[in-house]
PDB file of N, H, CA, C and O in Angstrom:
ATOM      1  N   MET A   1      85.781 112.055 -24.739  1.00  0.00           N
ATOM      2  CA  MET A   1      87.209 113.003 -25.368  1.00  0.00           C
ATOM      3  C   MET A   1      86.519 114.472 -25.253  1.00  0.00           C
ATOM      4  O   MET A   1      85.358 114.858 -25.385  1.00  0.00           O
ATOM      5  N   LYS A   2      87.523 115.001 -25.004  1.00  0.00           N
ATOM      6  H   LYS A   2      88.467 114.687 -24.897  1.00  0.00           H
ATOM      7  CA  LYS A   2      87.264 116.399 -24.252  1.00  0.00           C
ATOM      8  C   LYS A   2      87.667 117.730 -25.824  1.00  0.00           C
ATOM      9  O   LYS A   2      88.320 117.855 -26.859  1.00  0.00           O
ATOM     10  N   VAL A   3      86.843 118.307 -25.064  1.00  0.00           N
ATOM     11  H   VAL A   3      86.313 118.206 -24.223  1.00  0.00           H
ATOM     12  CA  VAL A   3      86.872 119.318 -26.660  1.00  0.00           C
ATOM     13  C   VAL A   3      86.503 121.530 -25.867  1.00  0.00           C
ATOM     14  O   VAL A   3      85.649 122.350 -25.530  1.00  0.00           O
ATOM     15  N   GLU A   4      87.903 121.278 -26.039  1.00  0.00           N
ATOM     16  H   GLU A   4      88.597 120.613 -26.313  1.00  0.00           H
ATOM     17  CA  GLU A   4      88.361 122.774 -25.723  1.00  0.00           C
ATOM     18  C   GLU A   4      87.817 123.572 -26.953  1.00  0.00           C
ATOM     19  O   GLU A   4      87.532 123.564 -28.150  1.00  0.00           O
ATOM     20  N   GLN A   5      87.901 124.470 -25.433  1.00  0.00           N
ATOM     21  H   GLN A   5      88.132 124.476 -24.460  1.00  0.00           H
ATOM     22  CA  GLN A   5      87.440 126.239 -25.902  1.00  0.00           C
ATOM     23  C   GLN A   5      88.177 126.275 -26.123  1.00  0.00           C
ATOM     24  O   GLN A   5      89.058 125.559 -25.645  1.00  0.00           O
ATOM     25  N   LYS A   6      88.426 127.517 -27.399  1.00  0.00           N
ATOM     26  H   LYS A   6      87.711 128.099 -27.787  1.00  0.00           H
ATOM     27  CA  LYS A   6      89.001 128.044 -27.837  1.00  0.00           C
ATOM     28  C   LYS A   6      89.259 129.660 -27.027  1.00  0.00           C
ATOM     29  O   LYS A   6      88.418 130.442 -26.585  1.00  0.00           O
ATOM     30  N   PRO A   7      90.394 129.733 -27.048  1.00  0.00           N
ATOM     31  CA  PRO A   7      90.621 131.494 -26.279  1.00  0.00           C
ATOM     32  C   PRO A   7      89.617 132.308 -26.550  1.00  0.00           C
ATOM     33  O   PRO A   7      88.541 132.484 -25.978  1.00  0.00           O
ATOM     34  N   THR A   8      90.018 132.709 -27.341  1.00  0.00           N
ATOM     35  H   THR A   8      90.892 132.565 -27.805  1.00  0.00           H
ATOM     36  CA  THR A   8      88.619 134.247 -27.856  1.00  0.00           C
ATOM     37  C   THR A   8      87.734 134.129 -27.176  1.00  0.00           C
ATOM     38  O   THR A   8      87.337 134.938 -26.337  1.00  0.00           O
ATOM     39  N   ILE A   9      87.285 133.072 -27.450  1.00  0.00           N
ATOM     40  H   ILE A   9      87.607 132.415 -28.132  1.00  0.00           H
ATOM     41  CA  ILE A   9      85.701 132.576 -26.457  1.00  0.00           C
ATOM     42  C   ILE A   9      85.468 132.974 -24.634  1.00  0.00           C
ATOM     43  O   ILE A   9      84.645 133.571 -23.940  1.00  0.00           O
ATOM     44  N   LYS A  10      87.236 131.936 -24.382  1.00  0.00           N
ATOM     45  H   LYS A  10      87.904 131.451 -24.946  1.00  0.00           H
ATOM     46  CA  LYS A  10      86.849 132.855 -23.193  1.00  0.00           C
ATOM     47  C   LYS A  10      87.439 134.137 -22.604  1.00  0.00           C
ATOM     48  O   LYS A  10      87.488 134.440 -21.412  1.00  0.00           O
ATOM     49  N   ILE A  11      87.844 134.780 -23.574  1.00  0.00           N
ATOM     50  H   ILE A  11      87.804 134.534 -24.543  1.00  0.00           H
ATOM     51  CA  ILE A  11      88.128 136.432 -23.068  1.00  0.00           C
ATOM     52  C   ILE A  11      86.743 137.030 -23.343  1.00  0.00           C
ATOM     53  O   ILE A  11      86.400 137.865 -22.507  1.00  0.00           O
ATOM     54  N   MET A  12      86.191 136.874 -23.970  1.00  0.00           N
ATOM     55  H   MET A  12      86.469 136.195 -24.649  1.00  0.00           H
ATOM     56  CA  MET A  12      85.297 137.331 -24.685  1.00  0.00           C
ATOM     57  C   MET A  12      84.089 137.071 -23.562  1.00  0.00           C
ATOM     58  O   MET A  12      83.538 138.108 -23.191  1.00  0.00           O
ATOM     59  N   GLY A  13      83.638 135.921 -23.014  1.00  0.00           N
ATOM     60  H   GLY A  13      84.086 135.079 -23.315  1.00  0.00           H
ATOM     61  CA  GLY A  13      83.219 135.836 -22.180  1.00  0.00           C
ATOM     62  C   GLY A  13      83.865 136.662 -20.913  1.00  0.00           C
ATOM     63  O   GLY A  13      83.125 137.428 -20.295  1.00  0.00           O
ATOM     64  N   ARG A  14      85.073 136.529 -20.570  1.00  0.00           N
ATOM     65  H   ARG A  14      85.674 135.907 -21.072  1.00  0.00           H
ATOM     66  CA  ARG A  14      85.545 137.172 -19.699  1.00  0.00           C
ATOM     67  C   ARG A  14      85.347 138.482 -19.330  1.00  0.00           C
ATOM     68  O   ARG A  14      85.254 139.012 -18.223  1.00  0.00           O
ATOM     69  N   THR A  15      85.287 139.014 -20.727  1.00  0.00           N
ATOM     70  H   THR A  15      85.362 138.583 -21.626  1.00  0.00           H
ATOM     71  CA  THR A  15      84.954 140.423 -21.344  1.00  0.00           C
ATOM     72  C   THR A  15      83.347 140.966 -20.761  1.00  0.00           C
ATOM     73  O   THR A  15      83.095 141.978 -20.107  1.00  0.00           O
ATOM     74  N   PHE A  16      82.848 140.399 -21.026  1.00  0.00           N
ATOM     75  H   PHE A  16      83.053 139.577 -21.558  1.00  0.00           H
ATOM     76  CA  PHE A  16      81.630 140.597 -21.205  1.00  0.00           C
ATOM     77  C   PHE A  16      80.949 140.401 -19.404  1.00  0.00           C
ATOM     78  O   PHE A  16      79.847 140.877 -19.133  1.00  0.00           O
ATOM     79  N   VAL A  17      81.612 139.815 -18.562  1.00  0.00           N
ATOM     80  H   VAL A  17      82.508 139.428 -18.782  1.00  0.00           H
ATOM     81  CA  VAL A  17      80.830 139.335 -17.455  1.00  0.00           C
ATOM     82  C   VAL A  17      82.498 140.253 -16.692  1.00  0.00           C
ATOM     83  O   VAL A  17      83.197 139.714 -15.834  1.00  0.00           O
ATOM     84  N   GLY A  18      82.663 141.058 -17.033  1.00  0.00           N
ATOM     85  H   GLY A  18      82.095 141.495 -17.730  1.00  0.00           H
ATOM     86  CA  GLY A  18      83.859 142.263 -16.601  1.00  0.00           C
ATOM     87  C   GLY A  18      82.820 143.516 -17.068  1.00  0.00           C
ATOM     88  O   GLY A  18      82.809 144.279 -16.102  1.00  0.00           O
ATOM     89  N   THR A  19      81.806 144.149 -18.294  1.00  0.00           N
ATOM     90  H   THR A  19      81.815 143.530 -19.079  1.00  0.00           H
ATOM     91  CA  THR A  19      81.747 144.995 -18.700  1.00  0.00           C
ATOM     92  C   THR A  19      80.566 145.252 -17.599  1.00  0.00           C
ATOM     93  O   THR A  19      80.599 146.214 -16.830  1.00  0.00           O
ATOM     94  N   SER A  20      79.174 143.960 -17.617  1.00  0.00           N
ATOM     95  H   SER A  20      79.148 143.179 -18.241  1.00  0.00           H
ATOM     96  CA  SER A  20      78.443 144.005 -16.926  1.00  0.00           C
ATOM     97  C   SER A  20      78.780 144.417 -15.695  1.00  0.00           C
ATOM     98  O   SER A  20      78.393 145.548 -15.401  1.00  0.00           O
ATOM     99  N   ALA A  21      79.580 143.637 -14.645  1.00  0.00           N
ATOM    100  H   ALA A  21      79.895 142.718 -14.884  1.00  0.00           H
ATOM    101  CA  ALA A  21      80.316 144.138 -13.549  1.00  0.00           C
ATOM    102  C   ALA A  21      80.326 145.815 -13.775  1.00  0.00           C
ATOM    103  O   ALA A  21      79.357 146.355 -13.240  1.00  0.00           O
ATOM    104  N   LEU A  22      81.070 146.553 -14.336  1.00  0.00           N
ATOM    105  H   LEU A  22      81.857 146.115 -14.771  1.00  0.00           H
ATOM    106  CA  LEU A  22      80.879 147.320 -14.714  1.00  0.00           C
ATOM    107  C   LEU A  22      80.117 148.340 -14.199  1.00  0.00           C
ATOM    108  O   LEU A  22      80.361 149.075 -13.242  1.00  0.00           O
ATOM    109  N   LEU A  23      79.054 148.305 -15.022  1.00  0.00           N
ATOM    110  H   LEU A  23      78.856 147.709 -15.799  1.00  0.00           H
ATOM    111  CA  LEU A  23      78.004 148.892 -15.312  1.00  0.00           C
ATOM    112  C   LEU A  23      76.478 148.417 -14.000  1.00  0.00           C
ATOM    113  O   LEU A  23      75.409 148.960 -13.722  1.00  0.00           O
ATOM    114  N   VAL A  24      77.050 147.406 -13.622  1.00  0.00           N
ATOM    115  H   VAL A  24      77.919 146.965 -13.848  1.00  0.00           H
ATOM    116  CA  VAL A  24      75.777 147.440 -12.636  1.00  0.00           C
ATOM    117  C   VAL A  24      76.331 148.141 -11.662  1.00  0.00           C
ATOM    118  O   VAL A  24      75.644 149.069 -11.237  1.00  0.00           O
ATOM    119  N   ALA A  25      77.917 147.885 -10.930  1.00  0.00           N
ATOM    120  H   ALA A  25      78.475 147.130 -11.276  1.00  0.00           H
ATOM    121  CA  ALA A  25      78.025 148.777  -9.577  1.00  0.00           C
ATOM    122  C   ALA A  25      78.143 150.135 -10.326  1.00  0.00           C
ATOM    123  O   ALA A  25      78.736 150.979  -9.655  1.00  0.00           O
ATOM    124  N   GLY A  26      77.779 150.503 -11.394  1.00  0.00           N
ATOM    125  H   GLY A  26      77.297 149.817 -11.939  1.00  0.00           H
ATOM    126  CA  GLY A  26      77.431 152.397 -12.010  1.00  0.00           C
ATOM    127  C   GLY A  26      76.603 152.190 -11.762  1.00  0.00           C
ATOM    128  O   GLY A  26      76.571 152.713 -10.648  1.00  0.00           O
ATOM    129  N   ALA A  27      75.607 151.725 -11.917  1.00  0.00           N
ATOM    130  H   ALA A  27      75.632 151.300 -12.822  1.00  0.00           H
ATOM    131  CA  ALA A  27      73.962 151.987 -11.272  1.00  0.00           C
ATOM    132  C   ALA A  27      73.681 151.153  -9.733  1.00  0.00           C
ATOM    133  O   ALA A  27      72.672 150.734  -9.165  1.00  0.00           O
ATOM    134  N   SER A  28      74.290 151.159  -9.604  1.00  0.00           N
ATOM    135  H   SER A  28      75.109 151.499 -10.066  1.00  0.00           H
ATOM    136  CA  SER A  28      74.626 151.083  -7.671  1.00  0.00           C
ATOM    137  C   SER A  28      74.632 152.254  -7.149  1.00  0.00           C
ATOM    138  O   SER A  28      73.881 152.771  -6.322  1.00  0.00           O
ATOM    139  N   GLN A  29      75.686 152.699  -7.784  1.00  0.00           N
ATOM    140  H   GLN A  29      76.296 152.279  -8.456  1.00  0.00           H
ATOM    141  CA  GLN A  29      75.592 154.617  -7.243  1.00  0.00           C
ATOM    142  C   GLN A  29      75.883 155.663  -8.124  1.00  0.00           C
ATOM    143  O   GLN A  29      76.872 156.218  -8.603  1.00  0.00           O
ATOM    144  N   ALA A  30      73.504 155.797  -8.203  1.00  0.00           N
ATOM    145  H   ALA A  30      72.701 155.346  -7.813  1.00  0.00           H
ATOM    146  CA  ALA A  30      73.334 156.368  -8.546  1.00  0.00           C
ATOM    147  C   ALA A  30      72.989 157.282  -7.832  1.00  0.00           C
ATOM    148  O   ALA A  30      72.575 156.934  -6.726  1.00  0.00           O
ATOM    149  N   ALA A  31      73.010 158.907  -8.160  1.00  0.00           N
ATOM    150  H   ALA A  31      73.347 159.189  -9.058  1.00  0.00           H
ATOM    151  CA  ALA A  31      72.455 160.081  -6.651  1.00  0.00           C
ATOM    152  C   ALA A  31      70.638 158.845  -6.328  1.00  0.00           C
ATOM    153  O   ALA A  31      70.087 157.929  -6.940  1.00  0.00           O
ATOM    154  N   ILE A  32      70.461 159.397  -5.413  1.00  0.00           N
ATOM    155  H   ILE A  32      70.909 160.141  -4.916  1.00  0.00           H
ATOM    156  CA  ILE A  32      69.227 159.209  -5.199  1.00  0.00           C
ATOM    157  C   ILE A  32      68.567 160.539  -4.148  1.00  0.00           C
ATOM    158  O   ILE A  32      68.931 160.667  -2.979  1.00  0.00           O
ATOM    159  N   ASP A  33      67.670 161.351  -4.740  1.00  0.00           N
ATOM    160  H   ASP A  33      67.374 161.247  -5.690  1.00  0.00           H
ATOM    161  CA  ASP A  33      67.270 161.968  -4.502  1.00  0.00           C
ATOM    162  C   ASP A  33      66.056 161.776  -3.126  1.00  0.00           C
ATOM    163  O   ASP A  33      65.000 161.196  -3.379  1.00  0.00           O
ATOM    164  N   LEU A  34      66.276 162.216  -1.952  1.00  0.00           N
ATOM    165  H   LEU A  34      67.134 162.687  -1.746  1.00  0.00           H
ATOM    166  CA  LEU A  34      65.468 162.091  -1.167  1.00  0.00           C
ATOM    167  C   LEU A  34      64.887 163.640  -0.128  1.00  0.00           C
ATOM    168  O   LEU A  34      64.369 163.831   0.972  1.00  0.00           O
ATOM    169  N   GLY A  35      65.236 164.245  -0.977  1.00  0.00           N
ATOM    170  H   GLY A  35      65.656 164.090  -1.871  1.00  0.00           H
ATOM    171  CA  GLY A  35      64.619 165.847  -0.069  1.00  0.00           C
ATOM    172  C   GLY A  35      63.009 165.831  -0.601  1.00  0.00           C
ATOM    173  O   GLY A  35      62.161 165.896   0.290  1.00  0.00           O
ATOM    174  N   THR A  36      62.684 165.773  -1.575  1.00  0.00           N
ATOM    175  H   THR A  36      63.372 165.720  -2.299  1.00  0.00           H
ATOM    176  CA  THR A  36      60.809 165.196  -1.245  1.00  0.00           C
ATOM    177  C   THR A  36      59.802 164.384  -0.329  1.00  0.00           C
ATOM    178  O   THR A  36      58.667 164.630   0.080  1.00  0.00           O
ATOM    179  N   THR A  37      60.728 163.252  -0.164  1.00  0.00           N
ATOM    180  H   THR A  37      61.649 163.053  -0.497  1.00  0.00           H
ATOM    181  CA  THR A  37      60.882 162.767   1.105  1.00  0.00           C
ATOM    182  C   THR A  37      60.638 162.716   2.533  1.00  0.00           C
ATOM    183  O   THR A  37      59.947 162.159   3.386  1.00  0.00           O
ATOM    184  N   THR A  38      61.475 163.504   2.378  1.00  0.00           N
ATOM    185  H   THR A  38      62.036 163.957   1.685  1.00  0.00           H
ATOM    186  CA  THR A  38      62.400 163.591   4.257  1.00  0.00           C
ATOM    187  C   THR A  38      61.386 164.771   4.722  1.00  0.00           C
ATOM    188  O   THR A  38      60.845 164.989   5.806  1.00  0.00           O
ATOM    189  N   THR A  39      61.328 165.659   3.081  1.00  0.00           N
ATOM    190  H   THR A  39      61.768 165.482   2.200  1.00  0.00           H
ATOM    191  CA  THR A  39      60.522 167.383   3.324  1.00  0.00           C
ATOM    192  C   THR A  39      58.857 166.591   3.924  1.00  0.00           C
ATOM    193  O   THR A  39      58.427 166.829   5.053  1.00  0.00           O
ATOM    194  N   ALA A  40      58.075 165.609   2.864  1.00  0.00           N
ATOM    195  H   ALA A  40      58.424 165.415   1.947  1.00  0.00           H
ATOM    196  CA  ALA A  40      57.638 165.059   3.343  1.00  0.00           C
ATOM    197  C   ALA A  40      57.199 163.956   4.713  1.00  0.00           C
ATOM    198  O   ALA A  40      56.091 163.423   4.768  1.00  0.00           O
ATOM    199  N   LEU A  41      58.115 163.780   5.601  1.00  0.00           N
ATOM    200  H   LEU A  41      59.015 164.213   5.557  1.00  0.00           H
ATOM    201  CA  LEU A  41      57.761 163.117   6.385  1.00  0.00           C
ATOM    202  C   LEU A  41      58.367 163.658   7.806  1.00  0.00           C
ATOM    203  O   LEU A  41      58.708 163.049   8.820  1.00  0.00           O
ATOM    204  N   VAL A  42      58.362 164.953   7.493  1.00  0.00           N
ATOM    205  H   VAL A  42      58.085 165.448   6.669  1.00  0.00           H
ATOM    206  CA  VAL A  42      58.991 165.686   8.643  1.00  0.00           C
ATOM    207  C   VAL A  42      57.839 166.778   8.885  1.00  0.00           C
ATOM    208  O   VAL A  42      57.472 167.139  10.004  1.00  0.00           O
ATOM    209  N   ALA A  43      57.133 167.424   7.214  1.00  0.00           N
ATOM    210  H   ALA A  43      57.431 167.131   6.306  1.00  0.00           H
ATOM    211  CA  ALA A  43      55.657 168.251   7.757  1.00  0.00           C
ATOM    212  C   ALA A  43      54.841 167.437   8.250  1.00  0.00           C
ATOM    213  O   ALA A  43      54.224 167.999   9.155  1.00  0.00           O
ATOM    214  N   ASP A  44      54.179 165.252   7.958  1.00  0.00           N
ATOM    215  H   ASP A  44      54.680 164.795   7.223  1.00  0.00           H
ATOM    216  CA  ASP A  44      53.417 164.458   8.289  1.00  0.00           C
ATOM    217  C   ASP A  44      53.505 164.702   9.867  1.00  0.00           C
ATOM    218  O   ASP A  44      52.560 165.212  10.469  1.00  0.00           O
ATOM    219  N   GLY A  45      54.809 164.273  10.573  1.00  0.00           N
ATOM    220  H   GLY A  45      55.577 163.858  10.083  1.00  0.00           H
ATOM    221  CA  GLY A  45      54.938 164.256  11.674  1.00  0.00           C
ATOM    222  C   GLY A  45      54.699 165.465  12.744  1.00  0.00           C
ATOM    223  O   GLY A  45      54.124 165.557  13.828  1.00  0.00           O
ATOM    224  N   THR A  46      55.633 166.590  11.658  1.00  0.00           N
ATOM    225  H   THR A  46      56.101 166.516  10.778  1.00  0.00           H
ATOM    226  CA  THR A  46      55.168 167.659  12.982  1.00  0.00           C
ATOM    227  C   THR A  46      53.470 167.517  12.884  1.00  0.00           C
ATOM    228  O   THR A  46      52.988 166.679  13.647  1.00  0.00           O
ATOM    229  N   SER A  47      52.475 168.305  11.962  1.00  0.00           N
ATOM    230  H   SER A  47      52.866 168.986  11.343  1.00  0.00           H
ATOM    231  CA  SER A  47      51.601 167.804  12.199  1.00  0.00           C
ATOM    232  C   SER A  47      51.287 167.073  13.754  1.00  0.00           C
ATOM    233  O   SER A  47      51.097 167.230  14.960  1.00  0.00           O
ATOM    234  N   GLY A  48      51.462 165.769  12.118  1.00  0.00           N
ATOM    235  H   GLY A  48      51.616 165.642  11.139  1.00  0.00           H
ATOM    236  CA  GLY A  48      50.854 164.468  13.746  1.00  0.00           C
ATOM    237  C   GLY A  48      51.487 164.544  15.162  1.00  0.00           C
ATOM    238  O   GLY A  48      51.308 163.558  15.877  1.00  0.00           O
ATOM    239  N   ILE A  49      52.129 165.475  15.610  1.00  0.00           N
ATOM    240  H   ILE A  49      52.275 166.276  15.029  1.00  0.00           H
ATOM    241  CA  ILE A  49      52.886 165.746  17.195  1.00  0.00           C
ATOM    242  C   ILE A  49      52.453 166.460  17.818  1.00  0.00           C
ATOM    243  O   ILE A  49      52.501 166.322  19.041  1.00  0.00           O
ATOM    244  N   THR A  50      51.601 167.958  16.988  1.00  0.00           N
ATOM    245  H   THR A  50      51.562 168.070  15.995  1.00  0.00           H
ATOM    246  CA  THR A  50      51.255 169.322  17.532  1.00  0.00           C
ATOM    247  C   THR A  50      49.812 168.433  17.207  1.00  0.00           C
ATOM    248  O   THR A  50      49.127 169.428  17.445  1.00  0.00           O
ATOM    249  N   ALA A  51      49.207 167.821  17.004  1.00  0.00           N
ATOM    250  H   ALA A  51      49.763 167.013  16.811  1.00  0.00           H
ATOM    251  CA  ALA A  51      47.993 167.286  17.181  1.00  0.00           C
ATOM    252  C   ALA A  51      47.322 166.249  18.145  1.00  0.00           C
ATOM    253  O   ALA A  51      46.173 166.049  18.539  1.00  0.00           O
ATOM    254  N   VAL A  52      48.683 165.615  18.370  1.00  0.00           N
ATOM    255  H   VAL A  52      49.616 165.777  18.049  1.00  0.00           H
ATOM    256  CA  VAL A  52      48.242 164.517  19.956  1.00  0.00           C
ATOM    257  C   VAL A  52      48.921 165.940  21.433  1.00  0.00           C
ATOM    258  O   VAL A  52      48.567 166.196  22.584  1.00  0.00           O
ATOM    259  N   GLY A  53      49.939 166.457  20.537  1.00  0.00           N
ATOM    260  H   GLY A  53      50.226 166.248  19.602  1.00  0.00           H
ATOM    261  CA  GLY A  53      50.551 167.416  22.255  1.00  0.00           C
ATOM    262  C   GLY A  53      48.940 168.332  22.470  1.00  0.00           C
ATOM    263  O   GLY A  53      48.391 168.050  23.535  1.00  0.00           O
ATOM    264  N   THR A  54      48.346 169.132  21.778  1.00  0.00           N
ATOM    265  H   THR A  54      48.792 169.360  20.913  1.00  0.00           H
ATOM    266  CA  THR A  54      47.241 169.970  21.572  1.00  0.00           C
ATOM    267  C   THR A  54      46.194 169.323  22.158  1.00  0.00           C
ATOM    268  O   THR A  54      45.681 169.766  23.185  1.00  0.00           O
ATOM    269  N   ALA A  55      45.803 168.283  21.602  1.00  0.00           N
ATOM    270  H   ALA A  55      46.220 167.923  20.767  1.00  0.00           H
ATOM    271  CA  ALA A  55      45.065 167.321  22.185  1.00  0.00           C
ATOM    272  C   ALA A  55      45.163 166.606  23.715  1.00  0.00           C
ATOM    273  O   ALA A  55      44.151 166.085  24.184  1.00  0.00           O
ATOM    274  N   LEU A  56      46.051 166.609  24.241  1.00  0.00           N
ATOM    275  H   LEU A  56      46.873 167.033  23.861  1.00  0.00           H
ATOM    276  CA  LEU A  56      46.321 166.243  24.692  1.00  0.00           C
ATOM    277  C   LEU A  56      46.408 167.723  26.072  1.00  0.00           C
ATOM    278  O   LEU A  56      46.213 167.375  27.236  1.00  0.00           O
ATOM    279  N   ILE A  57      46.650 168.996  25.829  1.00  0.00           N
ATOM    280  H   ILE A  57      46.809 169.278  24.883  1.00  0.00           H
ATOM    281  CA  ILE A  57      46.630 170.351  26.928  1.00  0.00           C
ATOM    282  C   ILE A  57      44.847 169.925  27.263  1.00  0.00           C
ATOM    283  O   ILE A  57      44.137 169.798  28.261  1.00  0.00           O
ATOM    284  N   THR A  58      44.694 169.813  25.798  1.00  0.00           N
ATOM    285  H   THR A  58      45.271 169.916  24.987  1.00  0.00           H
ATOM    286  CA  THR A  58      43.220 170.010  26.258  1.00  0.00           C
ATOM    287  C   THR A  58      42.492 169.035  26.854  1.00  0.00           C
ATOM    288  O   THR A  58      41.326 169.350  27.094  1.00  0.00           O
ATOM    289  N   LEU A  59      42.842 167.918  27.172  1.00  0.00           N
ATOM    290  H   LEU A  59      43.789 167.663  26.977  1.00  0.00           H
ATOM    291  CA  LEU A  59      42.289 167.204  28.456  1.00  0.00           C
ATOM    292  C   LEU A  59      42.634 167.523  29.332  1.00  0.00           C
ATOM    293  O   LEU A  59      41.903 167.623  30.318  1.00  0.00           O
ATOM    294  N   ALA A  60      44.010 167.843  29.333  1.00  0.00           N
ATOM    295  H   ALA A  60      44.604 167.763  28.532  1.00  0.00           H
ATOM    296  CA  ALA A  60      44.352 168.776  30.790  1.00  0.00           C
ATOM    297  C   ALA A  60      43.577 169.699  31.279  1.00  0.00           C
ATOM    298  O   ALA A  60      43.532 169.576  32.502  1.00  0.00           O
ATOM    299  N   GLY A  61      42.700 170.904  30.755  1.00  0.00           N
ATOM    300  H   GLY A  61      42.737 171.005  29.760  1.00  0.00           H
ATOM    301  CA  GLY A  61      42.675 171.845  29.982  1.00  0.00           C
ATOM    302  C   GLY A  61      41.237 170.968  31.405  1.00  0.00           C
ATOM    303  O   GLY A  61      41.182 170.982  32.635  1.00  0.00           O
ATOM    304  N   ILE A  62      40.518 170.464  30.515  1.00  0.00           N
ATOM    305  H   ILE A  62      40.563 170.453  29.516  1.00  0.00           H
ATOM    306  CA  ILE A  62      38.676 169.616  31.075  1.00  0.00           C
ATOM    307  C   ILE A  62      39.532 169.187  32.451  1.00  0.00           C
ATOM    308  O   ILE A  62      38.822 169.721  33.304  1.00  0.00           O
ATOM    309  N   ALA A  63      40.054 168.883  32.802  1.00  0.00           N
ATOM    310  H   ALA A  63      40.631 168.449  32.109  1.00  0.00           H
ATOM    311  CA  ALA A  63      40.693 168.093  33.579  1.00  0.00           C
ATOM    312  C   ALA A  63      40.469 168.859  34.571  1.00  0.00           C
ATOM    313  O   ALA A  63      39.707 168.330  35.380  1.00  0.00           O
ATOM    314  N   VAL A  64      40.927 170.243  34.952  1.00  0.00           N
ATOM    315  H   VAL A  64      41.546 170.673  34.295  1.00  0.00           H
ATOM    316  CA  VAL A  64      41.594 171.343  35.449  1.00  0.00           C
ATOM    317  C   VAL A  64      40.027 171.688  35.856  1.00  0.00           C
ATOM    318  O   VAL A  64      39.448 171.380  36.898  1.00  0.00           O
ATOM    319  N   VAL A  65      39.547 172.375  34.788  1.00  0.00           N
ATOM    320  H   VAL A  65      40.017 172.625  33.941  1.00  0.00           H
ATOM    321  CA  VAL A  65      38.411 172.473  34.708  1.00  0.00           C
ATOM    322  C   VAL A  65      37.343 172.269  35.813  1.00  0.00           C
ATOM    323  O   VAL A  65      36.902 173.139  36.565  1.00  0.00           O
ATOM    324  N   PHE A  66      36.905 170.541  35.758  1.00  0.00           N
ATOM    325  H   PHE A  66      37.263 169.834  35.147  1.00  0.00           H
ATOM    326  CA  PHE A  66      35.975 169.519  36.156  1.00  0.00           C
ATOM    327  C   PHE A  66      36.049 169.868  37.858  1.00  0.00           C
ATOM    328  O   PHE A  66      35.133 170.097  38.647  1.00  0.00           O
ATOM    329  N   LYS A  67      37.885 169.793  38.113  1.00  0.00           N
ATOM    330  H   LYS A  67      38.630 169.607  37.472  1.00  0.00           H
ATOM    331  CA  LYS A  67      38.920 168.984  39.813  1.00  0.00           C
ATOM    332  C   LYS A  67      38.285 170.817  39.951  1.00  0.00           C
ATOM    333  O   LYS A  67      38.950 171.368  40.829  1.00  0.00           O
ATOM    334  N   TRP A  68      37.487 171.564  39.481  1.00  0.00           N
ATOM    335  H   TRP A  68      36.947 171.117  38.768  1.00  0.00           H
ATOM    336  CA  TRP A  68      37.194 173.049  40.201  1.00  0.00           C
ATOM    337  C   TRP A  68      35.591 173.002  40.342  1.00  0.00           C
ATOM    338  O   TRP A  68      34.926 173.161  41.365  1.00  0.00           O
ATOM    339  N   ILE A  69      35.124 172.721  38.935  1.00  0.00           N
ATOM    340  H   ILE A  69      35.664 172.592  38.104  1.00  0.00           H
ATOM    341  CA  ILE A  69      33.793 172.786  39.494  1.00  0.00           C
ATOM    342  C   ILE A  69      33.425 171.640  40.720  1.00  0.00           C
ATOM    343  O   ILE A  69      33.307 171.946  41.906  1.00  0.00           O
ATOM    344  N   LYS A  70      33.315 170.652  40.328  1.00  0.00           N
ATOM    345  H   LYS A  70      33.412 170.403  39.365  1.00  0.00           H
ATOM    346  CA  LYS A  70      33.416 169.539  41.962  1.00  0.00           C
ATOM    347  C   LYS A  70      34.089 170.326  43.115  1.00  0.00           C
ATOM    348  O   LYS A  70      33.613 170.363  44.250  1.00  0.00           O
ATOM    349  N   ALA A  71      35.010 170.832  42.814  1.00  0.00           N
ATOM    350  H   ALA A  71      35.397 170.801  41.892  1.00  0.00           H
ATOM    351  CA  ALA A  71      35.161 171.411  44.515  1.00  0.00           C
ATOM    352  C   ALA A  71      35.198 172.778  44.799  1.00  0.00           C
ATOM    353  O   ALA A  71      35.864 173.546  45.494  1.00  0.00           O
ATOM    354  N   ALA A  72      33.674 172.846  43.550  1.00  0.00           N
ATOM    355  H   ALA A  72      33.133 172.222  42.986  1.00  0.00           H
ATOM    356  CA  ALA A  72      32.724 174.150  44.127  1.00  0.00           C
ATOM    357  C   ALA A  72      31.463 173.659  44.717  1.00  0.00           C
ATOM    358  O   ALA A  72      30.693 174.374  45.358  1.00  0.00           O
ATOM    359  N   PHE A  73      31.304 172.505  44.491  1.00  0.00           N
ATOM    360  H   PHE A  73      31.929 171.924  43.971  1.00  0.00           H
ATOM    361  CA  PHE A  73      30.102 172.130  45.453  1.00  0.00           C
ATOM    362  C   PHE A  73      29.965 171.390  46.059  1.00  0.00           C
ATOM    363  O   PHE A  73      28.929 170.792  46.347  1.00  0.00           O
ATOM    364  N   PHE A  74      31.876 171.140  46.688  1.00  0.00           N
ATOM    365  H   PHE A  74      32.718 171.626  46.454  1.00  0.00           H
ATOM    366  CA  PHE A  74      31.731 170.315  47.353  1.00  0.00           C
ATOM    367  C   PHE A  74      32.537 170.768  48.263  1.00  0.00           C
ATOM    368  O   PHE A  74      32.720 170.129  49.298  1.00  0.00           O
TER     369      PHE A  74
END
């Protein structure tokens, strides 16, 4: 024996599913503020690159001075 649902239950179910889908879609379009995150990454990246560059220039300077000292003795 097959039990049929009333049409109002089907309509209510579809309405619920449709409303839920609209609410979820609306939440997915919410604005995300990335300004502070981007600023922090740029600041950290710049300071990191500056530190590495300074270290490389320092090492190059030490190498040149070492060559001059070595050349002075030999």
